[in-house]
N, C-alpha and C positions, 0 to 999 in steps of 0.2 A: 276842194280841195280835199272833200271826203276820196271819189276818184285814188287822190294824186297819197293822199291815204294808203289808201286796202292798197296802191302800187308797191307802195313803198315797204308797206309790213308783208306781201307776198313775196319783196327779193326777200324781204329778211330771214322769212322762214324758210326760202327756200338755200341761202345760205348757210342756213345752222343746219339744214339736212343734210347739203353735199359735204361740207363740214362731219357729220353724223357720221355719213357714210366713209365717209374717209378711214375715220379713223378702226374703221369696223372693217375695211378692206385686207389687212394684213391682221395677223395671230400672236397672241402675247403670251410668253411664257416665260417662266422662273424655274432657273436652277438656284444651284450653286453662290448663289448673293450677284443672281446678272441674271435682269430684266434684258429681253430680248423682244423683237418686230419679225415676223416673218412674210415679210411679201413677197417672196419668188414669184414666181410663175404665172403672175397677175393681166399682162403685158401693157404692162406702163409702163408710160412714155418718161415719167418723169415724176421725182421725188418726192411722196407725201408732205406734204408740210401742215399736217396736223397731228402725227404720234404723240405719243407720250414721248414729251421732252426728257425725265430721265432713262430711256433704254440706254444700256451698255455694251447689244449687238444688234444690228442690223442686216437682217437681209433681203437685197433688191438683186437678188441672182435669178436670172433664165425670164427680163420682160426685154422691154424694148428701146431704154434710154441711148439718148446718145449724143444729147452733149450732159458734161456735169457745172452747173453755172456756180459764182462764186455766191450765192445765198441759201445753197441747195442745202449745206449741215448746222446752217448758224443758230438754228434752236434745237441741235442735240451735240453738245458739246461734252455728253460723259459715253459719249461713245468706243469702246475698247475694239471692239472685231465688227469689221464693215466687209459684204461681203457683195460685188457687184459682179461676179462675172457671169459671163456668157449675159455679155447686153452687147449693141450695137456702139458703144461708149469711140468715139473719136475725136473730141476735144473737151479738155479742161481746159475753166479760166481759169485765169489768176488769182488766187489767194481761196481756194474751195477746198482747199482741205487746211484754212487756216488755223480754224477753229474750231479743229477736233487733237488740240492740243493730250490729252489723253492717249488719240487710237496707239494700238498697238501690235495689229491684223489688219489689213486688210488685203484681200482675191481683187484685181484687175484682172483678172484671164480670160479668156476670148471674148475677146471684145476688139476693138479696129483702131485700137493707138498706134501709133504709127513713132512716139516719144513718149520714156517715163514722165508725168507731172511734176516737177519742179517741187511745186510745194510738199509732195510727199513724202524724202530724204529729208526735210526739215522740220522734220516734225521730233521733237524732244523724249515719247517713249517707242518708238515705231521700232520690231524687233522682227517682224515680217512680211514681207513684202513680195505680193505672187503674180507676178505681169507676162505668163506666157501665154502662149495661142492667140499673139498678136505677133503684127506684122511692121515690130521697129528700125527702122532707116539708120544708116551708117552708126553716129556712136550713140543711139537711144534718148539721144539727150542728157545720158549722165555727163556729157564734159560739160554741160551749163550744169551742172548738179553738185551741192554741198556732199562731203563724203557724211553717213550717219554713222556718231560716235556709240549709234545702241542695233544696231542690226544685226539681226544673229543665221537671217535666211534668208536667201536673193531666189528668186525661180527662174529663172530667162530662158524656157524650155522652149521650145519651137517656135521663134519668135524668128527665123526664116533670117540668124546671121552668119555672116563670114567670116566674122571678125570677131575677138571682143569687146568687147565696148569697151573705154578705155573708164575706169571702179575705180582708182585709185587707193586710199584710206582708206579700211574699214575693218578696223581692231578690233572687233568684235561679234564677225561675219563666222560662222559656225560650218554652216551647208551652204553650197552656189550650187544654184545647177543650169546648167546649161547643154541638156542635152537637146536632143535631135533637131540641130540647126545645120548650118555648111560651112561650119569653121573649118580651113584648113590647117591651120599653123596656129598652136597657143604655146607659149613663154614662161619657162618661170616665171620673170620679172614680171608675168603681169597679173599675177598670181599671191608673188611673194607680197604687195603688200598687206593682203588677208592674215593677219598675225596669226590667229587661233580656229583656221581652216580646217577644218577636220572632214566631210562629206565633200566629192566632186564627182559629182555625175556628169559625164563624158558619152554617156552611152550616145547613138542615133544617130555620132555625124563621117558619115560614110568618107567623106571627101577629108579629114585631117590626116596630115600628115601624107597624105597617096601623094604619088610623084617626086616628096622633095624626101631629102639625102634625110643620113640618118641622126643628123647631128639634135635637131632638136625635136627628138621625139625621145631620143636618147637622153640628152638635159634635162625635160618634163619625169621624164620617170622617174629619174635620178633625186630630182628637186621635193617628187612624190615622195620615193618611197627614204629620204630623209627627215624631209620636216609630221613622219608619218599618216600622210592622209589615204582616207580612205575611199580611193576612185569606181563609181559602181561604175564599170568596167572588162571587160574581158582585160589581162596584161594587152597595154598596147603594143598595136602593130610596130615594131620599127624594122624598119626595114632593113638590106644588105650590113656590113661593115660590124654586122650581129656577130663574126668571131672575136674579132677585135675588142669591143664592148667589153666580152665574159672573158676574153681576157685578162679581163684590169687592163685593154692599153685603150686611149682614149683619144682620136685621133680631132676631135675634136674640140675649139677652142669653150670651158665656159668661163662665165659671170664667177669671180667668187663669192661661199656660200655667203660669208658673213656680209660682203657688202651689196648682196638681194635682201638680205635681214636690216640692211640698215633703216629703212623705212620704219617696222617692226616695233624694233629698239629705241624710234623716236615713238614712238605710240604708247609704247611701258613708259619711259620718262615721263610724261609729259601726265599718262592715266598716275603714275603715281606720284607726280607730284599734287596731284588734285589731292586724292586720299592723303598724302599726307598734308594737305593745307588744313582738310576736315580733321586728320585728327588732332594737328598742332593746335589751330585756328579755333574753329565755327566750333564742334561742340563740345571744349571746354567754357567755350564764352558760353556756350546756350545752357552749359552743367550750372555756370557762375552764374548766374540772370537766372534762373529755375529757381536756385537757391536762393535768391536775394526776395525772390516773390516772395518764398514759404516761409523767411522770414519773416516779412512785411508784414505776408497774411497774420501767421501768431500776433505782431506788434501788436495788430490792430485788432486780434479779437480778442485779449488780454484787457488793452485800452480800453474797446467798447464792454468791457465783464464790468471794469474794474467801476466808468462811471456808472453803467446801471446799477451795480450795488451803492452805491453811493447815493446817488436818485432816492434810492430805495432807501435807505434809512432818515435820510433828512424827513421823508413824506413819515 
């Protein structure tokens, strides 16, 4: 019995030691209202499970992680910034990112992903998603993913893309980086649903419009100009027929701009309805409830004061 107790005590002590070592393997620091854990460059193969649970930023960059498990982040629900770049991540289990309902920025750059984890785009507060320098296949998983109403920046640079994935409607997207790919053609209809797009990075796509007619190229250039989109590239190299386009004669049939803007307008209407519901019903209701609470609080305080005074007089 004594031997068993000694073994149990030794195992318990060893467990505590490993737990303390895991906490100390990362560096903690605090900036303006953000507590961060830096676990980068530690040759880690798994996410530490004994970090401080209230961290809001976590860097796991430059490690050796290959798989993200469904319980990897269940203890770190306060995370807003998550950096997983420069690992070897090739598989993400379903539900992995579900606990991260406060996440705003995630970097999955320089990994071995073939598709974008579906759960990422379901996060309600996500603003920036970096998936660059992965070898995405086919539609990159976007064909199965829901569209995000909060995403502002999406980086798909250097992902070996031959076609732009079916991104659908991202009403708040401001920046789209698809540089360093193998795109051959890009149609205005593919980016038209991105209602607020401001920056389109096309650099390093040597095959883009190479050897094709000038119609697609000029259609995209015209759309970019009409929508006041800045694109980080020298002017598109639209071949042939340039003289006719310069003279204002368009030999190619273009889809009407109003028709391509229909998804944007639909999204704007939906967003306006949500705002109106908030202003018309939710906000006034909240104010009424707050006022009633204050009135009841004042009445209760007054009643308590009267009772106290009456009791004092009786004594």
